[in-house]
N, C-alpha and C positions, 0 to 999 in steps of 0.2 A: 261463213257465218260470222267469224271473228271480225273480218274486214267490214262487213255490213253493219255490225254493231258499232264499230269505230266511226263509220260514216254518220250514224245517228248522234254519236257523241259530239262530232264536229259541228253538226247542225244545232245541237242543243247549246253548245258553247257560243256559237255565233248569235243565236237568238238572245241569249243572256247578255252578251256584250252590246248588242243593238239596243236592248231594253235599257241598259245602264246609260248608254249614249243619249237615248231619247229623253230619259229623266233629267240628265244634265243639261240638255238643250232647253227643255222646258224651264228648268231652274234659272238658267242664264237669261232666258227671254223675259221672264216675269220678275226676276229678282236681280237683274243686271244693273249696269251703271245708271240707267234711267231712274231706277227705283230709289237711288240714294243721291241723286243730284239735289243740291240744296234749293229750297224754295226761295230763300233769301239771296239777293244779288250780292256776290262777294267781290265784284270788280272794284278796283280803286277809283276814287273820284278825281282822276287825273285832270289837272288844269281847271278844276271847278272852283267857283266861289260859293261857299255854303254858308247859310245863315248870316248874311252880311251884317246884321245889326248886333250880333252877339259880342259882348265884351267880357262877360263872366260866364264861364262854363267849366265842366270837368270832363276828363277823359281817363281811361285806364290803358296802361301800356304793359304788354305781356310779350313773352318770347320763350323759345326753347322747350317745346312740349314733347317732341319726338314720338308722336302718335299715342301718348298716354292720355287718352281722352277723358278718363275719370277725373284726373287732376285738374285739367283746364276747365272742365264743366263745373267743378267745385269752385274754382277761382272766379269764373264768370258769374256764378250765383252770388258769391261774396261781394263782388264789385257792385252788383245791382242792389244788394241788401244794405249797402253802406248809406250813410246819411246824405251823401252827395252822389247821386246816380250819374254815371258817365253818359255824355252825349254820343260818344262813339268809342270803339276799342281800336287801338293801334297795335298791330302785332309785328314784332321785329325779327321773325324768321325761325326756322327749324320747327315748323308745325308737325311735319311728318318725319319718319325715320327712313322712308323709301320714297323716291320721287315719282313713282307711278301715279298717273292721274286718279285711279280708283282710290288710292289712299287719301288724297286731298278731298275727293267727293265724300268719302266715308267720314272724315274728321269734320267737314262742314255740316254734314247731315247730323252727326251726333251733337255738335255744338249748337246747331240751329234750334234744337229743342230747349236750349237754355238762354239764347240771346234775346228772345222776345222782341225781335225787330231792331235791336241796337245795331247800327252799322259796324261792320268788322272789316278793317282795312289792313293789308299786310304787305310786307316785302319779303324776299326770299332769304333764307339762311343757307349755309353750305350743305346741310342735309337735304334741303328741298330741291337742290339742283345737282347734287353729286352722287355718284354710285361707283364704288371701287376706284376712287380718285379721278373719275371721268366726269367732267362738267358738261351738262346738257340742260339748257334752260327752256327748251321747247315744250317740255311737259308742263312745267310751271306756267309758262305763258299761255298754253292752251286752256288751262283751267282757271288761273287767277288773273292773268292779264299782264300789264306792264310791270317790269321789275323795278323801275324807279320813276318817280313822278312828284309833282307838287300839287297842293290844293290849299285853298284859303278857307278858314273857318272864323267868321267874325273878323276881328282885327288882328288875327294871327296867321302867318304863313307857315305851313308845315311842309318840309321837304323830306321826302322819303327816298333814301339812297339805296342802291344795290351794292353792298359791300360783302356779298356772300363769297366772292373770290376776287381775283385781280380786277381793279376798276379800270374800265376802258377809257381811252382818251375822249371818245365821244361823250361818255357820261360826265367826265370832268368839264368838257366844253359846255355841256348842258347846264351843269351846276353853276359855272361862272356866269352864264347868260341869265339864268334864273335869279341869281343874287343881284345882278346888275340891273335887270329890267323889271322883275316882279317884286323883289324885296322892298323897294321904296313904296309900294302900295299898301304896306301893312305896318302896324306899330311893332308887332312882335314877330319873331322868327325862331322856329325850333327845327333842328335837323335830326332825323332818325337814320339808323343804319343797323346792320347786324354785327360785323366785326368792328370793334373799336379801333381808333387810330393809334392807340398806345396801350401798353400793358398796364392794367390796373393792379392794385396791391394784391400780391399772392398769385396772380396769373402769370404764366410763362408762355410767350409766343402765341397767345390767343388774340391776335390783332392783325391789322392790315400790314402789308409789306412796308419797309422803310420808304420806298419810292412813292407808294400810294399815300402814305401818311404825310410825307413832305409836300406833295402836290395838293392834297386836301387842305393842309394848313395854310399854304400860300393863297388859296382861293377864298377861304372863309374869314381870314383874320380881320378884314376891314369892313365887315358888313353887319355889325351889331347883331350877332347871334345870341339869343337868350339862353339856349341850352343845346347840348348834344346828348342824345340818348341812344344807347346801343344794347344789344343782347350778347349772346354767344358765350359769355363767361360763367353763366349760371348762378350769379349772386349779385346782390345789390352793392354798388360802390359809388362813391362821390369823389370826383377828382377835377382836374382842369386840363384843357388842351387848347393851345393857342390863346390862352387867357380867357377861355370860355368854360363855364361850368359843364362838366361831362359826367354822365351817370350810366350805369349799367343795370339791367333789370334782373330781378330774382328769376330763378327757373320756374316754369309753369308745368313741369313734368319730368324733364330730364334730371339726372342726379345732380344736386347742388355741389359746387366745387369751391375749393379755396376758402371755406368758411366752416366754422363749428356750428353755425345755425342751419341745421338740417331741415329747412322748411321751404315750402313752395309759396309763391306769391306774385305780386305785380306792383307796378308803380302807379300811385294815384297822383294825377297832376291837376291842379286847380289853377285856372287862368283868371286873373282879375283885370280891372280896367288899366292898370299900370304894368301889366306883365305877369310873370309867374307869381302866384300868391302862395302856393304850397306845392311841394313835391316830396313825396315820402313813399317808402316801401310799405306794403301791407301784406301780411302773411295769413295763410289759412291753415287750419288743423286738418290733416289728412292721414288716413290709415287704410290699409287694405290694398287689394290689387289696383295698380295704377292705370290699367287699361282692361278692356273686355277682350281677353286674349283669344278666346275661341272665335269671336266675331272678327277680330283683327286678322286672324289667320284665314278665316273663311272669305273675307273680302279680297284677299290676294288672289284667290282662284275663281270665285263665283262672279266677281265684279270686273274681271279683266279678260282680255283676249286670250290669256293663257288657257282658260277653260275651253275655248274654241279649239285650241291646239290639241287638248286632251281628247275632245270629242272626235276630231279628225283621226287621231291615232287609234281610238277605239273602233271607228268605222273601218279603217284599213285592216285592223286586226280581225274584225268580223268578216270582212271580205276574204281574208286568207283562210279562215276556218270554213267558210262556205265553199270556197274553191277546193279545199282539202276534202270536204265531204263529197263533192261531185266526183273528184278523181277517185277517191276510195270506193264510192258506190259503183262507178263505171267499171273499175277493176274487178269488183266483186261479181258483177253481172257477167262479165266476160269469162271469169273463171268457172262460174257455175253453169254457163250455157253449154248445150251438147256439142261435141266436136263433130265437124263434117268428116 
């Protein structure tokens, strides 16, 4: 009798585990990655000429959010509420704290409710492509697209570099060719990147390697670059590199560094007929949780293949309990059957 009761317990546990697995499967199916894919196209306008006749326009430049969606949502709202609405947003890396595709999808989904159709272009930061010091850009490329590119907007050439880690010789060759053949088509030129080529005031070793910085300097120095703008250091700074004005962006979510101004913000850039008309940091007041922590945790499991792994483990566990129930039931019947 005791073994028969044990068999029933095994079956009950198996049914419970299968029910949990089924509920997780339904959740993953109806609330998985497809449900948070952004409706707005986030691919960069690589090699495109946009708004050919524009000579005066505004853009907002942001970076270093680290999955703190509430902060960047507040910054996006502030940029649109300003007296000069940006034509597009240029994002300079470290949007997420974990490079898994679902994290990008979730951030795009959350920001999409605030962008109101404003184009959002980005390049990778080290956190977008790195995990435990292992660099893998395939996830970023699968979701966002190219890691470096150029595009024209009106009379200005924008070059978006990938300085999230060591810069490849292929990218340097591309940069040299872009400046030689594409740069002459535009009056102005601005280069974006994540890691700056030199340490800015207060920062220590938050920059490109000496080799990359020297190579970068030799390529850009004779091409009339109007400005270099980078992220990574989490605070606004103004400096020069190779005789060119160089700026870094305030943090848009990650902890501000090397500054007593503990505020989040972005760079407002206004282009005029003769080049840069205004470039200034703009800050927002923010308090409270920086991200939706429960939803951010939830997305790591529900919106990824990890949940499928959990479902598989549950089904295997249920199978073990079913088999245990069959074995214990068979043993009980043999024990209670009359002996020949």
